[in-house]
ZAMARGU-4260 file (C-alpha; in steps of 0.2 Angstrom, whole numbers, plus 5000, padded with zeros to 4 digits):
<rodrens>
0) 5576/5437/5651 | 5586/5425/5661 | 5599/5412/5656 | 5597/5396/5668 | 5615/5389/5665
5) 5632/5396/5668 | 5641/5389/5653 | 5652/5400/5643 | 5641/5409/5629 | 5642/5404/5611
10) 5639/5418/5600 | 5632/5417/5582 | 5642/5426/5568 | 5625/5432/5561 | 5609/5437/5570
15) 5593/5428/5564 | 5584/5443/5569 | 5575/5454/5556 | 5583/5469/5548 | 5573/5484/5552
20) 5574/5501/5542 | 5588/5492/5533 | 5599/5491/5549 | 5608/5474/5551 | 5605/5467/5569
25) 5621/5458/5569 | 5636/5465/5579 | 5654/5458/5580 | 5659/5444/5592 | 5670/5457/5601
30) 5655/5468/5604 | 5645/5453/5611 | 5660/5447/5622 | 5662/5465/5629 | 5644/5466/5634
35) 5644/5448/5642 | 5644/5447/5661 | 5649/5430/5667 | 5641/5431/5684 | 5624/5437/5678
40) 5609/5427/5674 | 5599/5442/5669 | 5602/5446/5651 | 5589/5458/5646 | 5577/5470/5656
45) 5563/5477/5646 | 5546/5485/5649 | 5528/5483/5642 | 5516/5497/5645 | 5498/5498/5639
50) 5503/5512/5627 | 5492/5526/5622 | 5478/5516/5616 | 5478/5504/5631 | 5480/5489/5620
55) 5499/5485/5620 | 5504/5476/5635 | 5516/5461/5639 | 5508/5448/5627 | 5510/5460/5612
60) 5527/5466/5617 | 5534/5448/5619 | 5526/5443/5602 | 5535/5457/5593 | 5551/5452/5602
65) 5549/5434/5596 | 5544/5439/5578 | 5559/5450/5577 | 5570/5436/5583 | 5563/5425/5570
70) 5568/5436/5556 | 5553/5448/5553 | 5555/5466/5550 | 5548/5471/5567 | 5554/5487/5576
75) 5560/5479/5592 | 5578/5484/5592 | 5580/5483/5610 | 5587/5466/5617 | 5593/5461/5599
80) 5610/5454/5606 | 5600/5439/5613 | 5597/5433/5596 | 5615/5432/5592 | 5617/5420/5607
85) 5616/5402/5603 | 5601/5396/5612 | 5594/5413/5613 | 5576/5407/5609 | 5577/5396/5624
90) 5579/5409/5638 | 5567/5411/5652 | 5555/5426/5652 | 5550/5433/5669 | 5540/5448/5673
95) 5535/5459/5687 | 5518/5467/5688 | 5519/5486/5692 | 5502/5493/5693 | 5501/5512/5695
100) 5519/5514/5691 | 5527/5521/5675 | 5535/5507/5665 | 5549/5518/5659 | 5554/5522/5677
105) 5553/5504/5683 | 5564/5499/5668 | 5577/5512/5672 | 5577/5508/5691 | 5579/5489/5687
110) 5593/5492/5675 | 5601/5504/5688 | 5600/5491/5701 | 5609/5479/5689 | 5622/5491/5685
115) 5626/5495/5703 | 5628/5476/5707 | 5638/5472/5691 | 5646/5488/5685 | 5638/5487/5668
120) 5621/5485/5659 | 5613/5468/5656 | 5621/5459/5641 | 5607/5464/5629 | 5602/5481/5636
125) 5611/5494/5626 | 5602/5509/5634 | 5598/5512/5652 | 5581/5518/5648 | 5572/5534/5644
130) 5569/5538/5662 | 5588/5536/5665 | 5594/5537/5683 | 5611/5541/5689 | 5621/5525/5695
135) 5636/5529/5706
</rodrens>
């Protein structure tokens, strides 16, 4: 997910995202500010594999993400900081097709590249991926 402007962020006190398993998706303004990287336009890196059944994919993954952000009880906890950003629903979504590559590995590599450049994870990425790589 990309943010097209470089204006200072405005954080919402409460996330409009859905509670999942009775967990509040909201975090403090201090947590959001600590995660923010002024120089970065990339706010979240995610993945969308076909899943075991072969029927998941990008369209379904993005639909779940949007539904979570609109308050539904959807298990899409990753990237939830985006919903506490004013205008979070207006961010740009971009993707890269990676046929034949493991989505977990690609996700970890992209986050690792970001960390190498900025010294931290993207704003809404709270993990570095299941296929974690070392970042020096």
